[in-house]
Each structure stands twice: as C-alpha cells, then as structure tokens.
N, C-alpha and C positions, 0 to 999 in steps of 0.2 A: 504493500500500500504506500510505501515511501515515494515511489515514482509518481503515483497519482497525486500525492500531497504536494510534491515539489512543482509539478505542472500547475496545480491549482494556485500555488503562491505566485508563480510567474505570471499566470493569466491575471491575477488580482493586481499585480504591479502595473501591468500594461493597461488594464482597465482604468485604474486610478489616474494614470498619466493622461488618458485621452478624454476625460470627461468634459473638458472645456473647449474641445476642438470644434470649430464651426465650418461653414461652407466656404470653399475656395472659388472665387470667380475667375473666369478665363480672361486672359489678357494677351497682348502680343509678347513675344520673347524679348527679354531685356537686352538692350544694346547700349553700351557694352555689357557683357555678362556680369552679373553681380557676384560678389564674394560674400558669402553669408556665414556669419559666426555660428558655431554650434557649441553646445555644452554637453559633455558626456556625463553620465551618471551611473552609479553602481549601487546595488543593494544585495545584502547577504542575509539569508534567514533560514532557519531560526538562529538567533544570536542572543545568548550563548548557545553552543551546541556540544554534544558529547563526542568523545573519541569514537570514530567509526560511524557517526551519524551523518548522512548526506545533508548538505545544505544547498539551497537554490541561489544561484547568482543571477540577478537581473541586470541587464545593461541596455542603455538607450541614449538617444540624444533628445533634445527638447522638442523637436518637431518631427512628424512623420514625413516620409517621402511625398512631395507634393502631388505626384502622379499616382500614388497608391490608391487602388480602387478594387477591393475584393481580391481576387486572384490576379488581377491585372496590375500593371504599373511597376515603377521602380521600387527597389529595396535599398536600404543602407547596407554597405558591405564592409568587411574587414575588421569588425570588432575583435579585440583581443582582451584577455584578462591576465594580468600578472599577479601571481600569488606568492607571497613570501611566508615561509613557515617559521615556527618559533626558533629554529636554529639558523635562520637567515638564508636558507636555501630557496632560490626562486624557481618558479615554474610558470610557463605561459600556456594558456588555453586559447584555442581558436585557430584560424579566424572564423567568425560567425557572421551570418547574414540576418538582418531583421525581418520581421513580418511586415504587414501593411501598416501597423501602428507605429513603426519606427523603433521597436525594441525587440529583444529576444532574451533567451535565458539558457543556462546550462546548470549542471550540478557538479559538486565537488565533495569528496569525503575526506575530512581531516583525520590524520592518524597519529597526531602528537598532542600532548597537553600544552597549553600556553596560548599565545596570541598570534593570529595570522593576520596579514594585511592583504587587501585586494585593491587593484587599480585597473579601471577599464580605459582602453585607448581606442578612439575612433580615428582612422587615418585620413578621413576626408575624401571627397570625390566630386566629379562633375556629374550632374544629373543628366542621364543619357536618353531618357524616354524609352527604356527597355520594357520587355515583357508586355507587349501590346498596350503600352501607355497611350493616352490621348496625346497626339503630337501637337495639339494646340496649347498645351499647358505652358504658361509664361515662364516657368522656372527651368524648363529644359535648356541645358547649356550653362546654367549657373553653377558656380563652384561652392560646395558646402565644406567649410574649412575643418581641419583636424581639431581634436580636443581630447583632453585627458580628465578623467573624473577625479574628484577628491578621494583620498585613501579611506577605505572602510576597514575597520578592525573587527575581527571575530575572536571571541574568547572561547576556547575549547576546554571543557571540563571533563571529568571522568564519566559522569552520568549523563545519558542522553536526555534531551528535553522530551517529556511525554507527549504523545499525540492524543487527540480526542478519540474515544472508542469508535470503531467503524461499525455501522449496521451490518449484522450478519446476513448471509444469504437467506432467502425466505424459507420458512418452515411451515407457514400457514398460507391459506388462500390469499392471493394478492392480485391487484388490478393495476391498470395504467391510470394516470401517469405514475412513473416511478419517482420517488422523492429524489431530488437532485444530489443529495449527499450520500446516497446509497451506491457509491462508486463500484463495488464489486458486482453489482447486479447487471452490468453491461454484458457479462458473460452469458446471460440467459435471456437477453432481450433484443436479439437481432430482428430487423424488419425484413419484409419480403417486397422488394421494390419492382419486381416484374420487368427487369431490364432485358430478360430473354423471353421469348414467346413459346407457349405450347404450340404443338403442330396445328397449323391452320388457324391459330388465334393471333391476337395482336399483342398479348402480354401474358403474364401468369407464372413465369419462372422466377426463381430466387434472384438470379443475376444472369449476365450474358453467357456464363460458362456452364450453368446447370442448376441443380436443385439441392445443393448442400448448404445448409445453414449452420455454420460453426458456432453461432451464438444463440443456441436454444437447447433446452432439454427435450426429451421425447417421452410421450406417455408409454408406460410399461404395462398397461392393461387397457382393455377395450371399453373403458368407461365413456359413455356418450354425455356430452355437455348440453347439446341442443341439436335440433334438426330444422331445416327450412327448405321449402320447395323453391326451385328456380323455374320450373315449368310443370305442366301436367305430366304425371308419370304413373307408372304401374299399369295394371290391367285396364283396358278400355271398357271392358264389361259388356254384358248383354249379348247382343247379336254378333259381337266381334269374337266371341268364343273365349276359350281358356287354354292356351298352350304357350310355347316359348316364342310365338310370333304375334301375340295378342296384346302387346304393350303399346303405350304412347311412345312417340318418337324420342328415343333416348340415346341409342348408340350412334350418335351423330358424328361420323368420322371426319367430315369436312366442315362441320358447323358446330364448333365447341360452344357449349351453353354457359360455361363458367371459366373465366380466366382472371384470377384475383390479384390485387395489390394489397399489402397489409402494412400500415404505418401506425405506430404508437397504439397498437391494440385495436385499430379500426380496419375492417376488411372492406375493400371497394371492388365492385365488379359491374360490368355492363350487362344489362338484362337482355337475353336472347330467348324468350319463351317459345318462339317458333323458329322461323328461318333466320339465317345469319344476315339477311338483308333487312330484317325488321327489328332492329335494336330499339328498345323502349326505355332509354334512360339508364341511370346508374343507381345502385343501392350502396349505402354505407351502413355497416352494422357492427355491433360490438362483438369482437372475436370471442369473448368468454360467454356471452349470453345469447347471441344471435339476435338481439334486439335491434330493430332498424333505427338508426340515428337520423338519417335523412335520405331522401331520394331526390333525384333531379330529372326533369323531363328534357332530354337532349338526344339528338341523333348522333352526337359525337361518340367515339369509341375510346375507352381508356387505353393508354399506350405505356406509360411509365409512372412510377412514383419517384419522388426525389426528396431528400432531406439536405438542404443546402446549409452547410456549416459556414455561415458568413463571418469573416474576420476582416474588419476595417477599423479605422480610428474611432468610429462611433458605435460600432455594433460588434457583438461577439456571441454567437449561438446559432442553433439550427432553426430553419424555417421549412415547413413541409408543404410540398406541392404535388399536384396531379397533372400529368401531361396527357393530352388527348389528340386524336386526329379526326377529321370528318369521316362520317360513316362510309362514304364511298372510297375512302383511302385506307381503311383498316383491315381489309381482307387479306387472305393468304397471297403472298407475293406482291402485294401493293407497295408502291413507293410514294409515301405521302409527301405532299408539297407544302402542307400547312400543319403547324404544331400549335396547339392551344394550351395555355397555362391556366390552371385552376387552383384555388385555395383548398388545401386538403381538409381543413376542419369544417368548412361550410359547403364546399362544392361550388362556390361562386366563381364565375369567369373573371380572369384578370386581363390577359392579352393574347395576341396571336403573332406567330412568326411565319412569314409567308415566303414564297418562292424557294422552298426548300426541296429536299430529296430524301429518299430512304437512307438510313444509316445503320451501322453496327454501333450500338450505344454501350458505353461503360461508364462507371462512376469513379471519379478520382477520390483522393483522400479527403478533399473538402466537400464532397457531395456534388461537384459540378458534373453535369452530363457532358461527356466527351463523345462526339460522334465521328466515325470514320466512314468515308465513302469514296467511290471512284467516279470521277467525272470523265466519261468517255464520249463527250460531245464531239470531240475530234478523235475519231477512232485510232488514227495513227499516232496520236500523242496523248494517251490517257494520263490523268493525274490522280494521285492519292491526296485526299484532303482531310484535314482535322478541324472539327467545329466544336465550339464551347458555348453551352447554353448561357452561362453567366456573362460571358463577354458580349453575347448578342443583346442581352437585356440591359446591361449596365448603363449604356448610353442609348436609351430607346429612341430619342428624338434626333440626335445629330452626331453620332459617332463619326469622327473624322470629317465632320461638316461644320462650318461656322454656324454659330447660333446658340441657343439655349440648350444646355444639357441637364440631365439629372444630377443631383448632388453626388460628386465622385467619392465622397467620404461616407456615403450611406447607401444601403441597398433599398431602393424604393421603386419597384417596377411601376411604370406609369399605367394607371387603370385604363382599360379599353384601347391601349395603344396597338399599333400594327408595326411590326419590326421586320426589316428585310433580313432574310436568312444569312446573307453574305456578311453581315456585320459580325457574325460569330465565328467566321473562318479564321483559325489561328495560323494555319500554314497550308500551302499547296506545293507539291513536288511532283515532277514527272515520274512515271512508273517505268523503271528500267525493265526490259523484257529480254535481256541477254541471258541465254542459257549457257551453263558451263560446258555442255556437250552438245554442240550443234545449234542450229537456228531454232528460234521459238516456233512451235508448230503453227503452220499457216491456218488462219481463220479462227484461232483460239483467242480467248480473252481472259485475263486474270480477274477473278472476283474475290471479294473478302469472304473468307470462310469463318474466321473468328478473330477476336482480339484477346490475347491472354499473355500474362507474364512479360509485358512490355513489348510484345511482338504482334504485328498485324500479319496474320497468316493468310496468304492468298493461294488459290488453286485455280487450275484451268484444265478442263477435260470435257468429255462427253457426259451425258446423263449417267447416273449410277447403274441403271439397268442395262444400258447400252454402251458401256465404256469399252472402247475398242483396243485397249491395251496400254495406254499411257496416261500419265497425269503430270502436269507441271505444278510444282509447289514453290512458293517464294515467301521469304520472311522480310518484313520491313519494320524499321524502328517505329514504335508507337509514340516516341518523343518528338522526332523530327522528320520521319518518313524516309530516311535513307535506306537503301537496300542492304540487307544483312547477308542474304544468300538467295540463290535460285537454282532449281534442279529439275530435271525431267525424269520421272520414275516410269519404269516398265512394270505394268500390272498384268494380271491374268485377264484376257479379254472376256467380257460379259460375266465376270464373277462378282459383280456388285461390290467392289472394294472401294472404300471411301473413308474420309476422316470422320471419326466418331466422337472424339473427346480430346481435351487438352488439360494440362495442369502440371505443376511442379517442373516447369521447363520442358515438358514433353508434349507431343501430340501423337494420336494413335489411329492406325488404320485397322479396320476389320473387313475381312473378305466374307461376305454373307453366304456365299455358295458353299464354303468349306469350313467356316469357323476358325480361320487363322487370324492372328492379331500381330501387329508390328508397331514398334515405337520409334519415333524420330525426335531429334533435338529441335526445339523451337529456336534456339540460338544459332544453330549451324545448318539445320536441315539434314544432318547425317544420321545414319542408322544407329540406334542405341541398342536394340535387341529385336529378335524375331526374324522371320515370322515364326510364331509358336501356335501349335494346335491346341485349341480349347478342348479339354477332355474331362471325364468324370465317370461315375458309376450311377446309372439310372435304371437298375433292374433289367427288365426285358427290352428297354427302349435304348436306341443308340444315343450316343453323345458326340457331337451336338445333335439334338433332335432334328429330324428333317424339316419340321415346321419352321425352324429358325430361318431357313432359306427363303421362306415366304415373308414372314413378318419382320425378319431382320433382327438386329441386336440393338439394345439401348444401353447406355452406360451412364454412370455417375462416378465421380472421383472425390475422395475425402481422405485426408491425413495420409497421403501417399499410397493409397490402395485404390485400384480401379475395379469398380463393381459392374458386372455385365449380366444382363438378362436377355433371354431369347424367347421368341414366340412359343417354342416348344416346352417352356417351363424350366429351362436350365438357368442356373444362377451361379456365377463365379465371383471370387475375389482374387485379384491378381496384383502382385507387387508392381507398382508402376515403374519403379526404378530398374527392376531386374527381369520382369516378366514371369517370375515364379508364381505358381498357383498357390494361394494361401488356403483356400477351401473351395469346395464345390457342393452344391445341393440342388434340389429341384422341387417344384411344387408338388409332385407326386410323393416325394420323400417327406415333405413337410405336412401335407394335408391328407395323405393317403391316396390310393388309386382313384382316378377319375371315373372308372367304370363306364357305365352307359350314359352318364349325365352330360358329357360333352361329345361332340363328333370327332374329337382329336385324339382321344385316348390319354390325354394329359390335361392338366389345368393350364390353359394358355396364358401367356403374358404378352399380349400384343397391344401395347399402349405406346404410341409414338413418343410421348413425352417422358417415358422412362419412369424411374422411381425417384424418391426423395430421401435425404439422409439428414439426421440431426441426432444429437445425444446418444450416439452409439447404436442407432437403430436405422435399418434400411427398410423403407416402406414401399411395398409393391402391391399392385392390384391385379387379380385375376380378371381377365376379360378379353375382348377383342374389338377391333375397330369398326365392325360393321354389324348390321342386323338384317335378317335373323341369323342364328337363334339367340335369344336372351336366355341362355341355358341356366339351369339351377345349379347351386353349389359353389358359385364363384365366391371368392373371399378377398377381403382386404387383409394383407398379411404384414406383420412386423418381424423383421429378422435381425438377430444379433450380428453386428458387423464383425465381431471378433472371430466367431466360429461358424456362422451360418445357421445357428439353431433358431427355432421358432420362439419368438417372445409372446405373441398372441395373434389370433386370427378372429375374424368376424365376417358375417355375410356382407357381400358388397360386390358389385359388378362395375368395373371402370372401363372407360373408353379413351377419351382424348386428354385427360388431365391427370398429371401426377399430383400427389398430396402437397399441401402447403404445411409448413411446420414453423410456428412462431410462438414464443413465450411458453413452450412446452405443449402446445395444442396442435393437433393434426386435423386438417379439414380436407374432406374428399367429397366428390360428387358421385352419388350412387345411382347407376343407371336403372336399378330395379324399381326406383320410385321417383327419380329426378329430384332428389332432395340432397342438400348439403348435410353432412354429418361431421360434427366436430368432436374429437376424442381428446380426453385429457383428465387430469386430476381435478376433482371438483370439491366443493364445500360439503360438509356434513352437519347434521343437527342431532344432538343427544339430549334426551330427557331422563329424569330419574325421580322416583318417589319412594317414600318409606312410610310405615304405619305411624300415626300421630298419637294413638292412645293405646293403653294396655301393654306397653313394652316394659319388660323387666329384664334383669340380668339372668333370669331363668327361662325366658321366653324366646324362642327363635323368631326372627323377623325376616320377612321377605322383602328384599329391595328389588324393585323392578323399574323398567323404563323402555325407551325406544331409541333406535339409532336409524336416522333416515338420510337419504340423498336429497340435497336441496339445490342441485344444479338447475340452471334456468329451464332446461328441458322438462323437468318434472312439473312445471306449471303450464305446459302446453295442454291443449284441449283434451286429447285422448289420455294423456298420462295423468292429468289431474282428475279426470273422471274415473279412471280405473283404479286409482290409488288415492281416494279421498282423505285417508289418514296419513298420507305421506308414502313416498317410495322407499322401501326398505334398502338399507345398505347390505351388500352381499360381498362375499370373498372375491379376491382376484381370480381364483380358480373357477368361480361360478359366473364371472362377469360376462363373457361373450354370449353364452346362451341366454343369460338374464336380460342383457341389453337387446338381443334379438326379440325376446318376448315383449319387452316394454315398448320398444320403438319400431319394430319391424313386423308386428302382427304374426309372430311365429309362436309355436306352442310353448306353454310354460314348462320350464324344466322341473323335474321331480326331485332332483338331488342338490338343490340350492343350499349352500352353507352361508352362515352369517360371518360377522366380524368379532374380534375379541374386544371386550369392554372390561376395564380394570376398575375395581371398587376399592376406595380408600376411605379412611375415617380420620377426623380430628376429634380426639376424645376429650373427656372432661378434664383430663390432666394436661391438656395441651400437646399431646403426642400425636403426630401424623404418621399413619401406617397403612400399608396395603393389606386388605383383608381377603382378597381373592380376585380371580379373573373368570369371566364367563363368556360364552359365545352366544351372540344373538341368533334368532331363528329366521326362517324365511319370510316372516312378517315384519321383521325388524325389532321384535320384542326380546328383551333379555330379563332374566331374574337371577337372584342370588340369595340364598338363605344363610343367615348368620346370627349367632347369639351374642349380644353385647356382654363383654366380660367385666365391665365396671359400671357403676351407676353414674348418671349425670347426662349432660347434653352432648350429643354427637352431631357433627357435620359430616354428611356423606358426599364424597366426590366421585362421580363416575367419569372416567376418561377414556377416550378412544384415541390411540396414538396415530391413527391414519394408516393407509395402505397405499399401493400404487394407484388406486382408483380414487381415494378420498383424502382430503386434508384432515388434520386432527380436529376434535371437538371435545367439549366437556360440559358437565352440568352438576348442580349441587342440590341437596335437600338436607333436612335435619330431623331429628327425633330426640325424645328424652327417654332414658331407661331408668326405671325405679329399682330400688333395692328390694329383694325378696323379704316378706314378713317372716318373724321367728316362728318355729313349729312347736315350742314348749307350751303344755296345758296347765293352767293354774288349778290347785286343789279346791274342791267344793265341800263345804261343811254340810253334813247330813243330820237332820233333826231326828232324835230318838223318840220312839213311841212309849206309852205307859208300860206296855208289856216288856219292852226292852229294859226299862228302868228297873223292874223287879225280877224278871225271869233270868236275865243274863247274870246278874250278881249271884242269884241263888245257885245257879248251875256251877258257877265258878267256885262258890263256897263248898258245894258237894265234892267237886274235884279235889279241893284242898284237903277235905276230911279223909277222903279215900287215900290220898297220898300219905297222910300222917299215919293212918292205921297200917298201911303197907310197910312203912319204915319201921314201925314198932315191932311188927312181926319179924322182920329181917334181923333186927337187933337181938330179939329174944332167941331166935334160932342160933345165932352165933355164940350165945353164952352157954349152950349145952356142952357137956364134956364129950 
C-alpha cells in the first residue's frame, strides 16, 4: 500500500499547486522571444520518516507548460533531485518529465539514521509546441529559465511514521460507487468497456484483445442474482407445437440481441427485440439488481465505453462516456463515419465527430480512445493513421484555426458541437509493403488484424475458407507507425489457417482443418514455436473432434496461458510461451455423454465470441450459432483454469455472446428464454427467535429461525409469488438444480440441502460462547435445542458465515432463564385424636410392664445353682 500512498501524496501536491490557475488567452508569438523566470520547488513527505520507509519527493516549477492540455501539449523536462545522506554522500535522481500540471514526483527510501537534504534542479528550456500542442499559443518559442529549489531537510528516525489503516477487501455484500479511499478494491472492480465486438455486433467484448478481465473475481457457484428479458423467448405455444424448433427467434447468428458495456456497476446495451435493423433505444441497468436506471429512445447503436482519466492544471479524475454510431453504421463490417459522444450517467447526447472511418480502437493508460486505420484512398500509396478521441474534442471549435477555442486548461466538451474527425489524427505514415522474400503479392492489400503489445499487426491474404496458400503479415509500431517487420508465410491451401489471438508479445495461428497451432513474435514476426497438434483423450471420439473443422476454434488468453475451445466440445490450455499443453478436457468429460439430446454426439461449443475469463474461472456456453435445433441439455459451464475441472454448471443455451464478468458477477444471454441471467454472490437474511416464558436452567429451549436469499431476483413476479415467505438459502452443492427450479421452471429437486447456521450466546456472566451449529432445511428453517446452564439473561446470536453463493448475515434474540425451585418438603404437624391420647400411652405402659417382668424372670433364673 506504500506505493498507493506515495502516489496519493504526489497527486495532492500537484492539486494544491494548481488551484489558482485560470484560463490562458491566445495571442501572437512574442517577438523577440521572452525569457521567463521560473522557481523550482521540492517537497518530501512524510517528514520525519523511519529507516526503510519510502518517502515521496514532489518537484515542480511555479507555472505549468502553457500549451499543456490533457494528453496534448508540452511538458517540462529534465528535473533532477540531488540527495545528500547523513554521511555526506550525494546521489542524483532523474531526469524527470512533468505532467500537464507542471510537476511530477518520485520516491526514495532512506537507509540511514540522521538528516538528509534534497534539492530539485530544473535546467530550463525553450517551449517547442510539442506533443500536438496548439501552434497558436503565444508562449511557443519563449525560453523558460533554469532554477534551483530551496534545500529541504528530512529527518530519518528508527521508527516509521504510521499510516492510517486501509479498508480491507470486502467480506460483505457491496455496491458501487466504491469509496475512494478503498484503494485495494481496484483489484476486483474492472469495467467492461466493449472496445472489441462480439461477432456481428458493434461492441460487447472486454477490450480489443478479448474477454479476460484481470480485475474481477468470479462466482464459484451458480447463484442467480436476477433475470431480465431482452426479447420474446421460449416456446411460442399453441398451434406452433412443442419441440426443439418451436421457440421464439433466439439463436440469432447474424443478429446479436445483446452486446453490453459495463461502467461503474451500470450495464448498457442497445435493444434489439426483433431484427438487427430495428434497434429501439438503449437500456441502462444496475448490474447487481437488474433494475432499469434509465432508457433512451434512439436509433443510434452503442459502440464503446470510455473512462477518461483527465489530468490538466485544473482537473484530475475520471469522466465516463458512451460512444455510439448511427444505426445504419453499426452492423457487421460497417465502417462508421460518425461517432457520437454521450454522458454515461444520464445517457444524454453531448457531441458528434463527423467525416470519420472505421477503426481498431484501444484505450491508453489515460483512458483516451486511440484508433488505428488504413487510408487506402490512393491504393498505390496507403497510409497507416492514428487518431485520438481526446485530441479531437479538446479544441472543438478551432483546433489549428484562428479564433475562439475551449479552455486549454480544462476538459469541457462543447455541448451539441460537431467536430471534424481529422482534428484527432495524431500521425499519418505510408505503409511500406516491401517483403523480405520477393515482391508483395499482386492485388493484395494489408488490413489491420489487431493492435496489441505496442504493435499494429496487419495481414493480407484471401478469405479464410478460400486461402490459396499464402499470407503476408506485417508489424508496425503503435507509437509512430514505422514498420517493424514484414513477411510472407506459406500456408496449407484451403485449410482455414488464420490469426486467432495475441498476447504476451505473441500472436497465434490455428489451422481449423487439422487443429494445428503456431506462435509468432509480435516484435519480429519470427516463429516462436509450432506448428503443434492439439491433442487429448475424449473417449470414443477423436481429438480434435471433426466438428471443430466446421465451427472452428475460439481462444482467450490470460496470465500466459492460451485457452482454446472447439465446436466439437474440446477444450485446451496451452502455455503461450512454449506451446506445451497444460491440460485438456471436453464437454462430454465435464457434463457426461450427450447421448441423443444433440445431433452431434457431443455438447457443442460453437459460439463465435468464445469464452470469458476472470478470477481463475473460464466461462463457456454450450450451444451453436444457428437454429434449429434448440436442443435440450445445453449448459453454461464454469471451468477451473488451473486444471480444467468443472466448478459449476447450469442450464443455458448460448449463441453469439460470451459472458461478461464485472465486480464478480457473470451475465449471459440464455437462448432458451431470451433472458439475461446474472450469476454471483448475493445478500442473505437471517432471523432467529427463542421462547420468552417458562425457561429455566432445567428446561431445554428450542431456538429457531430462517435463512433466506434476498437477491433482487427473489422479488421478481414469479419468484415472489412462489416463495411468499422468502426464498430459502441452499448449499452450493444444491445451487444449480435449485436455481433451475426457481428461475427456469424446471422440476424441484428432492435432495436440496441447506446452509450451516452457528448459534452463540452472551450469558448473564458476560461470557460469549458458541453453543452449536445446525443446518437449515429446504424451506430455509433451522432449529437448535439447548438447555441454559446458568440462570439470568441470555442474548442469542445466530450467524451465517456465507458460502460461494451468499454473503454472511446474522440476527439476534434474547430470553431469560430462571433458576430451578428447591425439591425439599417441609414437615407437617398432625393433630392427635382423643383415642390416640389415651390408647397409645396405655399400650406403651403395657409394653413396659411386660419388659420389666421378663427381666425379673431372667435374673431369677441366673441365680439358681
């Protein structure tokens, strides 16, 4: 957490510096050029600090670069920091370059007790108008003079300065927004910006390279949070019959019904209840509850999400946007010429960028949308171009044109403005088509295949199905467009060999006809490994399955492992660096034989968009891209990426969309009913009660209560009607069949088990102790019998620690136990009658007389000789 803290301190320093900065007006360049005095400053914190405790060094001059505007404009260069330790030994750090505010920071860790000194030096420079700066700025050409900061002294002591405690990672149900000081939570709160598109859709992928979200947990049980229809689905009913072809239109191969963007816990999607040409606005809903936040009536189609992390002298922080294109420009293969910007919180229109073209979009570290495209207007001289969304908007009225501009020290997109696309072009370079072996094939043209790892990968060949045996590959720098390498590859004719995925400095070919895979370097284009034959054990079925040659292979890459799935149900994990197989499995292995339920003999995986990965889980959907048949038995499956084992499965038929995974919640579109299903860990509710009268330390008491699921879906019409007393919580082992019963109209399972509830008491002596654990039943009820062991007041605490399906919950009640009364009986005085008064003494007297006579006789006998 130290790095987070030091960055926070640095940001605070810069923010304080810039609070008084105002708007700069344009003027003509100064003649002669001005010499402008600067004052350098230095800050060191914390001060004092402990030995081995990192400190943050802030450095700046009194004014920011006059041309600085977001990611554009000049920066101050050459800052250095001279550090003198307690022994007089000097060390210089740097040089450093400022950000748009005119300052920057670094860290240093002292290792000696005593006093350190710090001095910042700024060497001075001529303002050059670099980095796409506005050339009309009056200060371009002026010289900003060198300066040295006052000396700052740091006292280093033995003990470190303590930090404020950091909020732990969440252990209870949580929502957005995330409190800004919960820094570690970034690890589980990645967004889904849709910078890549599902097949035949306009958006829907995590980013341009695939569906791996490294900043999210994954649900480890099939608990449903909510469902929501996107179109009529399920059986048509009545005269349309009842078989695997009697469903509403759902397996829409070329007309995806759902392609989402998710930002800050809000899911956005364009509504396509019917044909892809009949879009009917957008829906924004709460990811955790499915509740509609807003809808908008527009024919535009969502294209990208964006979180622009704007840093300038007056602003510091992220702003969320939605990008859209006109409906007639959002279809498969379309090249939109208009891009529209919308506010992500409200869905309200802001501005348009016109005269554009289709691009391969990526997001840089600041959230700027960077687009790469080829301009082949002059076929003999094509160019590679790089476009920046922020640059295009920053000067919406007059970039490079005399007149009024927007404030260059603030990000304020002009409402309802129309901006020429060309204003965002950062660079244009000719595309070199020289091949290292022979001339470039006649009639071919390079096109952008993908942008990854700082490389624009281009390919040129015939269509995949009809590749005649060659393909040209070329790599260009994503920074400035210069050619890195180019080569012509010999392929097996008509074997459907094509680029399938990239990552970790590599890109991969798969030959669909044979199941062979090859890896090449993105930096050099050279062979790294392969071709290697995909293999495995699938019982009586061959590997690769023949159906893979029809539906092909889909891939994802995460943490250095390439995950591959085939139409025939085969699933592999391959080490991306070496090509070695890590594991193999198949849908028949995971789910059991398909039998007669599918026409394939296997559970097929024909989904063009592939799978999705997060939190150590690979999510895949059984299904295929066309209808009929909508066969029974298809599953949404979750696979452990470490060993290929099954984590969970549940009924679900998928077609064109891979799952989204954000904040630990997985959302899929189920073709069986055309509903969205969101899976994840949900909230629970616990109740508890105990007897209020007649309790003693000798009397067993029954403590009882309920444990229920209170996810938003439990309040939906059918679920609330079927479970008026609440939906019971059940075990993870029972979850899949239980959720199918609750949400999918399937039979109620007969072997449902509940969840453990722990009972504890706070007794009259102030001792808190656990008295036992019980398991709830299928109705959500639990009970526990216990005999109080001391008298007095008891507080009973029922606690549920949570499972993979539910977050924890607890409840309390109380009772009083009385001490047991004593069992000793007091003597009772009995009144004597008159007969008793005379008869009993007489009898006693008679007995005494007899005894006396008897004694006399005995004595007389003893006296005889």
